N, C-alpha and C positions, 0 to 999 in steps of 0.2 A: 572534515569535512570528503561529503561526495563527491567527485570531480569525473569525466568523463572528457577524452582525449581525441582527439579527430575517428572517432564513437565511426563506420560505418558496417552497413552490410548490403552486398549485392544477391540478387536472386536475378540470376547469367544475368541479359541485360542492362535488366533495372535497378535500382539504386535503391532501394526504400530508406536510408538514414542516411545521410550523408555529409560527411567531418565534424561532427557533431563536436564542440566542446564545451563546456560547461561545468560548474563546478556550488555544489549547494552548500552553504555555509548551517553547523548550528543554529538553531531558534529560530530557523525560519521555515516559512510554508509558501512554497514555489506549484504556481500551478500551472501546466503545463493543456494549449489550447493551440487547435487550426480544425483546419475542415475535414472531414471523413477523408481516411487513405494520405492521410497530412504526414506518416509513421506517428505516431506519439505513442500507440501500443509496442508499437515495434521497435524504440527508445526503451521503454520497459525493462521487452523480455529483452535485450544488446544487455540490459544493467544488471538485471536478477539473474542472466545464466539460463531464459528458456532456446535464448537467442544465439549461436556464436560467429561474434565478429567476424567479418573481411579484415577488416582493418580497425588499430586505435584503440584503448585501455578503457578499463572500468578501476579508481580504487577508490580505494575508503581507509581515511585518516593515514593516509602518506603509503598503502598495504594493496599491492596491486590484486587486484581478485577475475585478470580476466582469464584465469588457466583453470579457475576455479569453479564444480557443478554447480546447479541454483541450491544442493543443501549446505554445500560449503560455503556456500557465499551465505547465507541464511544464517547461519552459524557465526558467519563472521560481524554481521550484525544488520544485511539487507532482509527488512520485512516484507513481505508483498504479497495482501491479503491473496489472490488468486491463489497462488500457492503453495492454501490452505486451503482446498478444497477438496483435496480426498482426504475427504471427514467419512469416517465410521457410519456409518448408515446407520447399522440396526444397535447402534450402544445409544444411550442417551443422552441430552442434551451436554448435561452434567458432567457426565465418563468423558466425550469431545474432548471438555478445556480442563480438565485433569489431567487428561494421558500429556496436552501440549503445558500446561506447567511441571508436570514430572521431566520434561525432553528440556524443557532449561532448565529447571533449578537441581535436578536431580533427584533419586528416591529412596526407597528401602533397605536397595539393592548397596546402596555402601557399608550398611548394617548389618555382611552377613541375617546369618538367623536369633538378630536380637528381637523378638517383638515388641518390646517395648517403643522401640525404635520405629519398628516398621511400623506399626499405630498409628504412634507421635508422628511420622511422616504425613500418613495417607488422611491425618488432620489437616496438618499446615498445606498441603495440596489442595487438595476438599474443598477449604478455607477461601481460600486465592482465588481457587474454579467456583466459587458463589459469588467472588463477591466483583470477579471479571464479570458474569452473567447479571449480575444487578446492573451494574455499571450497561449493560448494553438490552435493557428490559426484557431479558428471557428469564427472571425465577423462578418464573411461574410454571414455563418450562418444561427446568431441568429434568423433570421426570421422560419430559416424551422422546422417543427412539427422535433421532436425527432426520430419516425418511419421512415422518408423517409430519414437518414442521413447513410453511407454506415459502417460495422463494424470499421474500422480505425476513424472514428468523432464519432465514440462512446467511442471508447476506452478514444479519445483527450479528449471527454463530462465527460465521468466516475471520468480524472485526475484533472479537470477541479471543480470538485465537489468534489474529497475530497478536493482539494488548500480550498473550499468556508468553509470548516469546519474548519480549520484554526490548525490542530490537534499537537498534540506535537511528537508523532510519524508516525510515513508514514511508508504504509506496500504493498509495489509493489511486486502483484503474475505475472512474465510475464511479465510487460506493454505491451512490441512491438509487442507481440504476434496477429498475422492477420493481422497484418499492414505489406502495400509496403514500399516497401525501401524508397520511398522519404517523409514516412510519419513517418519515428521512429524519426528522429534527432530533431522534434519535441518533443516530448516524453523527449529521454536524455537534449535533451536543459533543459528540467525542474528540471528536474531531480540533472543536476548541480549546479540551481540556488537554488536548496532545499538543496542540499548540502552546500552551502555554508554560509547560516542560525547556526548559530553555536549552536543554543535554539533546535535545531528542532533533531530527531535520523530519520533513515531507516533504513528500511527494504526492499532487492532485494531479492526476486527469479527468477533468470535468469540460461537461456540454454546458452545464447549467448557468450563463454570468451572470444574473444574482449571486450565486452562490460563492463562483472566484472572485466575483468585486467585494465579498465581508469576508475573507480569509484567508486571502491569498495578500501579504510580502509583495511578493514579485510574480509578475507572470513573463513566459517562455512560448514562442510561437513558435509550432515548426509546418512550411509548408512544404509538397515535394519532398522530406524527408528531411527538408536544412532547417536550421535556425532563421528566421528572420526578424525578431526581433525579443527583446529580454533587458527585462524593468520593471519600474512601478506598476503598480492597476491601472490608473488615471491614464498618463502617458504611453504603455501600450495601444491600452484601447483604443482609445484616442490617433493612435497613429495610421495614417492612408494607406499603406501596407498589409494592416490588419483586418481594417474597414472593407478591404478589397479583396482579400484571400477569403477570413474567417466570420468578421459582421455583416457583411454587406448583406446575404439574404437576409440576415434575422432583423437587421436592421431597416431594410423592405418591408417585412411582413408586420412589422409593429407598428 
């Protein structure tokens, strides 16, 4: 279980995330919503370690992660898509994913100069990379350089790299942002598939309420850095605080 207790960060006199205590169980997808500036991405940054909390803790399966670096938290089981945007732009799509698979599973270095084992490892890593690329619909571009990919394909590659790390917790911060209408279903199908694995936990920041309604088992709402609602999607969406703080504008525009 992923848990934050009293998680807080201050920037001078501004409290961006204020005393957020929340737990996220295995096999659930929790959508984190709120108006712009509510603290959603900052909360993600505190969990994944990009920001250091002023106070409070982050733990996973009872292990305290608060003092760990972002990379150490990744090794502990936290996977966040944007952590993986340090792509190798001059390498191919396949090479990028294969490196992520190798980082997770280990590679030929374990076998010294055993050339048969090196070849075997390379083949297995490539096969896994090919499998992931097929899932994100990038197989036909596996030999393209990452630098040549359009934005939508780069987002799909980020998801493939995240899947390669096989984390316990998947953290998606607006995974369909910048994608055209034809590309969005690929990512949503992948998230549905990950959700079916009850050994994983998924956190999703998403502004598209139709996506939230379809995918979320639970919604939490942040407003001015505070947790103001938490519950089943229908209940939370219908609550007055959410209607006023987040959905009111969309409702008026509908």
